[in-house]
N, C-alpha and C positions, 0 to 999 in steps of 0.2 A: 099640595100646600107646602110652602116653605116653612122651615122650623123656627121655633122661638118667636122673636119679634121680626124676623126677616120678611114674613109675608106682609106685615103692617108696613114696614119700611118700603118694600118694593111698591105697594099700592100708593103710598105718599110720593114716591119718586116718580112713578109712571102714570098715576091717575087711574090705574086699573090693576087688578090682581094679576099674579103670575098665571101662566097657562095651566090648564087642567087636562092632563092626558087621560081621557075617558077610556082609552083602549088598554091602558097599563094599569093593571089592578092587582092588589095584594089578596083580596078576599077570594077572587077567581082568577088565579094566576094564569096568564096568557102564554106561559112557557112551559107548562107541564105536559107530561105525555097525554096525547089525545086531544090537545087544544088545536083549534084551527090555525092555519097560517104560520106553522112553525118554520124557522129558518132551515137551510140546508144541513146545518150541523146538528140539527135535532133538538130535543127538549132540554131543559134543565133538570138537575136531580131535585126531586121534590124534598129532600132532606136539607137542602140549602137554599134552593132557588137562586135569586140574584145576590143573596147576602153572603158572597164569598169575598168580602172586603171589610176592612176596619177603619172607619173614618177617624180623623183626628177631631176631637171634640173640644172646642174653644172653652175657656174658663166659665163663661156664662152658661154654656150648655151643661156642663158638669154640675155647676151649682144649682140650676133649674131641676136637674134630675134629683139631686139630694134634697131639694126643697119641696118636691112633690108637685103634682099638678096633672092637668089633662094629658092624655096620651102616654102616660108612664106607668109602669108597673113596679111592683115590689122587687121583682126579679132584676130588672134593670138597675134599680137603686142598690140592691145588694151586690151586684157585680161591681159598681163603681166603688162602693165602700171597700169591698175586697182588694180592688186594685190599688186604692190609696194606702190601705194597710200594708200590702205587699210591696209598696213603693215601686210598681211595675209600670213604667211608661207614663208616670204621672209627674208633672212638673207644674210650676205656676202659670205656664202658658198653655196648660189643658192636659187632656188625656190622649195619649197616643197608643198605637198598637203595642201590647206587650212584647218584649224581645223575642219570645218564642214564636209569636204570630208573624212578627216582622220578618224573622228569618225563614219561615215556611213561605211567606208571600214572595220574598225575593227569589226563592229557589223554584217555586212552582207556577206563579202567576203568569209568566211569559209563554207557558206551554200552550199550544193551540187547544182550545176547548176546555181549559181549565176553569174559566170564569162560569159561575153558575153550576159546576158540576164536581169540582174537587172538594170533597168534605174537609180536608185538612185546612181549607181556607174559610170555614165557616165562621161568620162574625159571632163573637161571644154574647152579643145582644140579640141574636136570632133565637126566638123563643116559641117553638111549636107553631111555626107558619106566621108568626107575627114579630114585629120589631118591638122589643121591650122599652125602647126610649123613643119611639116614633115622633113625638112632639118636639124632641131635642135631638134629632138624629144626625145632625151635621148636613151641610149644604151639599157635599158630594153625593150623599145617599139621596137627599131629596131631588137632586137633578138627574138622577139616573132613571131612565125609562126603557122598557123593552120595546114598546110600541108608541108611536106618536100620532096625534090627530093631524098635524100639519107637517109632517115629515121633517126634511132638512131645515125648514124655516123654524121649527120648534127647536131642533137641535142647536141651531145658532143661538137662539134665546137662552136655553139651558147652559151652554157652554159659557156665555157671557156672565150668567148669574153666578156660576161657580168662581170664575175669575174674579168678578166684582166683590163678591161677598168673602172670598179669601183675603182680598185686600182690606175689606172692612174688619175682618178679624185681626189682621196684623195690627191695624190702627188701635183697635180696642185693647188687645194685648199689650202693645207698647205703652199706652196710657195707663193701663192697670199696673204694670211693673214700675213705671215712673212714680205713680201715686203711693205705691208701698215701698219705694226705694229698694227694689229687687234688682238683681244683676242678670241682665237678659242673656249674657254670654254663658253664665253659670248654668241658667235654666236649659239652654240648648245643649250644653256639654252633658248635663245630667241625663238626657235621653239615651246617650250613647255609653253612659257609665252608671247605670242605676245603682250599683252596689258600692259606690264611692261615698262613704258617709260624710267626709269633710265637704265634698262637692254638693251633696245633698243639703247640708246645713248652710252653705253659702247661698245656694239657689232659694231656699225658703226663707231664710232670715227669721224674723220674729214670728213667722207664721209656721214655722216647723212644729209639728205636733198639733196644729189647729188648721189642717189642710181643708177639712170640710167647711169650716167657718170661712176660710178665704174664698172658696168656690161659691158658696151661698152669697157671701157679700158681693161678689163679682156679678152674679145673676142678678140681684136686686138692684145694683147700680145701672146695669145695662137695660133692663126690661122698660123702664119709663121713657128711654130716649126716643125722641122723634128722628126722622130721617134728616131734618135739618140740623139737629144736634149731632148726628154722626157725621154729616159733611163738615161741620164746623170743626170737629175733633180731627178729621182727616186731612183737611186743608188740601195741599196739592196732590197728596197721595190718592185722594178720591175725586179729584177734578175731572169732570167729564163723564163720570160713571153714570149718573142719572140720565144724562143726554143720550149716552150710548144705549142704555136700556130702553129708553123711550123709542129710539130709532129702530131697535131690533124688534120691538113690539108693533110699531107702525107698519113694518113690512108685511105683517100678517094681515093687514087691511087693504093692501094694494090691489087694484084691479088687474086682471090678467093682461098681459102684453098683447099687442096686436100681432106681432111677428115673433117667431120663436126659432130656436135651433135645438139640436140634440145636445144634452148635457154630456160632459166628458168624464163623469165619475160613476158610470153606470155599468154593472156586470149583468150578463144574461144568463139564467139558468132555465133548465127545461120545467115547464109547468104542467098543470093538469090537462088532460085530454089534448095534448099537442100545443097547448098554450105556452106562455113564457112567464118567468118571474124575474123581475127587474130589481137589482140591488144597488142602492147607492152605497158607496164604500163607507160612509159615516153612519149607516143604519143597517148593519149586517144582521139584526134580528128582526127587521121589519121590511119585508119585500112587497113589491106591488105586482099583482097578477093581472096580466093582459092576454088577449087572444093571440094566436100565432100571426094573424093577419095585422094586428096593430103593432106587434113586436117587429114584424118585417118592415113595416112603414117607418117606424121610429128609427131602425137601424140604418135605413138608407136616407134618412132626412138630412139635408144640409140646412136650408132656411126656408121658411114658409110662413104664410099667414096662419095664425092659430085656427081661424074659422075654416081654412081649407083642408084641414086634417079631418074634419067631420068626426070629432070625438064628442061624446055626450059631455054635458057640463061637469059632472061629478067626476069623471075619468080625467078630464083636461085639468081640473083643479088639483087632483091627486098627482098627476105627472108633473105639474109645475111645483108642487109642494116638495116632492121628492127629488126635484131638479133632474128628472129625466128630460124634461123640457126646460130651457132657460131663454130668458129674453134674447132676441138677436142683437148682436153687437156687444153683449156682456162678456 
């Protein structure tokens, strides 16, 4: 489920809700030691799971956390209030990682296997196996999944959701700053110089000392907006977004192609009992298990009728979703 009003906006834009990845769960984490179908790199660390990332929270998310509501905890609210009081990564354009987290992330995140395993990168909102701000967790966190029901097709939808709602957030932030007469350049500069009192005063203007009120007011202004309202505010900046989202979702409904060829983004790993595990480069945590015989046929495949591959319907659909097989001519 998308955070805040985003799920409602997505449904209004597309006429259907965002995908639900039933294999990607927090209550029964699919990436812990002992879970089935773990990737070659092994499980995540249970102490952090996939929460080795700190999202940028838009002003309306920060305000909704402070204002209370479903899917929020006192712990999350306390963290936000402490960050505001410390003036650490907090500006009128939202709540960013604190400087010490940003420095650790820049130093460690690119290391192989760091995601999901390096405790130094634990999100401060990760609270005993749960997200303390889940209902307002930010779109990047909402879009991340370790496992997908429809493989690469769902990945494409979620990537577009991140790009699209990041654009929405920029539109809403710009309008918010304009409404209050705040200096966008000063807000951006403040993220890189949190100890500069003069810059802090310029960025916050008349809201300095009333930051919580500012964020709550932002949340209350955004919550009642419809998708049509958001599009009107965005103008050219959001032109075509709804159409692109609808097109991405429509691809989930397409019938299997008559002719297929081998996809070009697939890595082969040894599987159980002499079988193979097929990895799409965009889904490194979610591999497809096939028999050795099927793997050999796929490796030698040029172009063929899908029916001539004699795959059962469920496996054929999975291979198409993971783009192990792609339509001929594409």
